C-alpha positions in Angstrom: -12.0 -5.1 -9.3 -12.0 -6.1 -6.0 -9.5 -5.3 -3.2 -8.0 -8.1 -2.3 -8.0 -8.9 2.0 -5.1 -9.5 4.0 -4.1 -9.6 7.4 -1.2 -7.4 8.0 2.4 -8.9 7.7 1.1 -11.0 6.0 3.4 -11.8 2.6 1.9 -11.7 -0.6 1.3 -14.9 -2.1 3.9 -14.7 -4.5 6.5 -13.6 -1.7 8.1 -10.8 -4.1 9.9 -8.1 -2.0 9.1 -4.6 -4.1 11.7 -2.9 -5.3 13.9 -0.9 -3.3 12.7 -2.0 -0.6 14.2 -4.6 2.0 12.3 -7.3 3.4 11.7 -5.4 7.0 9.6 -3.1 5.1 12.7 -0.1 5.3 13.8 1.4 2.0 17.5 1.1 1.1 19.6 3.3 2.6 17.4 3.9 5.5 18.8 2.4 9.0 16.3 -0.7 10.2 13.6 0.6 12.2 13.8 -1.0 16.1 10.5 -3.3 16.9 8.1 -4.4 14.3 8.1 -3.3 10.5 5.6 -0.4 9.5 2.2 -1.5 7.7 2.8 -1.4 3.4 -0.6 -1.7 2.6 0.4 -0.9 -1.4 1.9 -4.2 -3.2 3.0 -3.2 -6.3 4.0 -6.7 -8.1 6.7 -6.3 -9.8 6.5 -9.3 -12.6 3.0 -7.4 -14.2 3.9 -3.7 -13.9 4.2 -2.2 -16.6 6.0 1.4 -15.2 3.2 3.6 -16.6 3.1 5.7 -13.1 -0.7 6.5 -13.0 -0.8 5.2 -9.8 1.8 7.3 -8.7 0.2 10.3 -10.5 -3.7 9.6 -8.9 -2.8 9.0 -5.2 -4.2 11.5 -3.0 -2.2 11.3 -0.2 1.5 11.5 -2.9 2.6 8.3 -1.1 3.4 6.6 -4.2 6.4 8.0 -6.4 7.6 7.4 -9.5 10.3 9.2 -12.2 8.6 10.8 -14.6 9.3 8.9 -18.3 11.3 6.4 -16.5 9.8 3.0 -18.2 12.8 1.2 -16.6 12.1 1.7 -12.7 9.0 0.6 -10.6 7.1 2.8 -8.4 8.1 3.3 -5.3 5.8 3.5 -1.9 7.6 6.3 -0.1 5.0 6.4 2.7 3.6 3.4 3.9 2.1 4.7 7.0 0.0 7.8 5.9 -1.9 5.6 3.4 -5.7 6.2 3.3 -6.5 3.1 1.8 -9.0 4.6 -0.5 -7.7 2.4 -3.6 -7.4 4.9 -6.4 -4.0 3.7 -7.1 -5.3 -0.1 -7.2 -8.3 1.1 -9.4 -6.6 3.0 -12.1 -3.9 0.7 -12.7 -4.3 -1.0 -16.3 -3.1 -4.6 -15.2 -4.1 -4.7 -12.2 -0.7 -4.9 -10.5 -1.0 -3.3 -7.3 -2.7 -4.8 -3.8 -4.3 -2.8 -1.6 -3.3 -5.1 2.0 -6.2 -3.8 4.9 -5.0 -3.9 8.4 -7.2 -6.2 10.5 -8.4 -4.1 12.4 -10.0 -2.4 9.6 -11.6 -5.3 8.3 -12.7 -6.5 12.2 -14.1 -3.9 13.5 -15.6 -4.4 16.7 -15.5 -0.4 17.7 -19.4 0.3 18.5 -20.7 3.9 16.5 -20.8 5.4 20.1 -17.3 5.1 20.5 -16.1 5.6 16.8 -18.2 8.9 16.2 -18.4 10.5 19.4 -22.7 10.5 19.7 -25.0 8.7 18.2 -26.7 10.0 15.3 -30.2 9.9 14.8 
């Protein structure tokens, strides 16, 4: 399994919006935020997902929520801005229904090592 690399705010190939989420990234029932929508790095394909809740179980940041023993609802990404981009949810998915989208600043990082670490490592 390989992580799909996509620029932020680019729509998934199928253009699907995750259940419980509006097009601008805000959850249903929440007011729309001013400015650009937050980057949601985790896309769960509604057509492929078997609603097993393994992604909820393995996420180290507890970002994904799925009602236990509920095979009717999709998992939802509750805190997309706190994603660690570790890929555990994608790697454990038995049907490859999860794609991680990395922001462009992570893909094309041009920051030198000294700036990142604050010193030169010998």
